[in-house]
N, C-alpha and C positions, 0 to 999 in steps of 0.2 A: 952777046948773051945779055938778056934783059935782067934776069935774076940768077944769082948763084945758089941761094939757099931759100927754099920755101918751107914754112912751118905750117902744119895743119894740126891744131889741137883737136883730138878725137875722143868723143864720149859714147859713140855707138848710136847716137840719135839720128833721126832722118836728116836733120840739118847738117850734122857732122858728115854723114854720108855724101850729101850734096857738096859740101866743102871739099871733101877728098876727091870727088869726081872732077870738080873744077881745078883743083891743084894738079891732078893727073893730066888734065887737058893742057895746062900751062907747061908741065914737065915734058909732055910728049912733043911739044913744039921746040923744046930746047933740051936735048939729051945731056948737055953739060951741067944742067941745073940739078942740085941735090934736093931731094924731098925728105923732110923730117916730119914724122908723125909722132905726136906726143899725146899720151893718155895720162891723165892725172886721176888716180883711182883711190878709193877708200880701202886701202890694204888692211888697215887696223881692224875694220869691221869684218873683213874676210878671215883674218887671223882668229878673231874671237869666235866666229862660226866654226872654224876648224877645231879649236880647242874644245868648244862645246860638244862637237860630234865625237871627239876622242875621249870624252870624260869617262866612259865606261871601259876604255881599253886598259890593258895591264900596265902599259907604259905610256902615259900621256905625251903628246907631242910637245916639245919644248917651244917656248915663245919665239926664239930666234929661228928655229927650223920652220915653224908655222909661218912666220913672216916671209922667209925666203921662198917657201913653197907657194904661198899666195902671190908673191911678186912674180915668180917664174910662170905660174899659171896665167896671171894677167898678161904677161908678155906674150906667151904662146897664143892666147885668145886674141889679142890685138893683132898679131901677125896674121892669124887666120881671117879675122874680120876685114883686113885691108887688102888681102891677096887678090881678090877679084878686081877691085878698082885700080890696082897697080900692075896687073898682069900685062905683060908686053912692053912695059916701060924699060928703056935702056938706062935710065937714070940711077944714080946712087940713091938708095933709100935707107934712111935711118929710122928705126922704130924704138921708142922708149916709153916705159911706164914709170911714173913717179908716184910716190905716196902723196896723198892729199894733205895740204896744209892750207894754203890760200891760192886757189886755182888761178885767178887772174895774175897775181904777182908771180907765180911760177911760170906762166906762159911768157910774160914779159922778160923775166930773168933768163929763161931758156933761149929766147930770141937774141938777147944780148950776148950770152955766153957762146952761142953757136954761129955768130955772124949771119943771122937770118936777115934777109932784105925784103921779105914779103910774108905776111901772115894771112892765111886764108882760113876762115873759121865760120862755122855755122852759128846761128842764133836761134835759140829755142824760145826766146821771148817769155821767160818765166820770171824775170826780175821786175823792177819797178816800172819799166816801160813795157808792160805785158803786151805781147803781140807785135812789138816793134823791135826791141833789142833786149836780150837777156842781160843780167847784171855782169856776167863774166865778159861777154863781148863788148859791153859798154865800157867796162874798166880797161880792157885791152886797147880799144879805140883811143881812149884818153891817154893812156900811159906808154904805149909802145912808141919807140923812136923810129919805127919803120912803117910803111904803108900797111893797112889792114883792109882786107876785102872780106866783107860779111856776106855770106851766102844764105839765102832762105831756102827751105826745102820746098 
């Protein structure tokens, strides 16, 4: 077994889709490898939108309930988004949504906490090296203690 745990940070972009497809290819070759898909989402913004939409309701949604609802909705959407790419895999698949704080730091911390031995991620190229690497993928490349495979779409 070459890798035990592969992490795919997923944001729904074309490059994240390409990274997930590459990770699924790796996983298919080794059914003992666990695939971790991590989405870091701006849950707070979603909660604010929910509270705004419930403003006219008789009983406004509580902040904790709105946060939990948004988190659960993001989890279900992520699971739907990755279903096609992971269909047919015999691998263990972990799917997690975390609230956004510092995306690159969260990816590196997740990798350390879950014994990840390969990170496969897309690069949108929206950062300082526009068109080459995004700021998040650049950060992860520098800070991760494991190999990082950056996939372009």
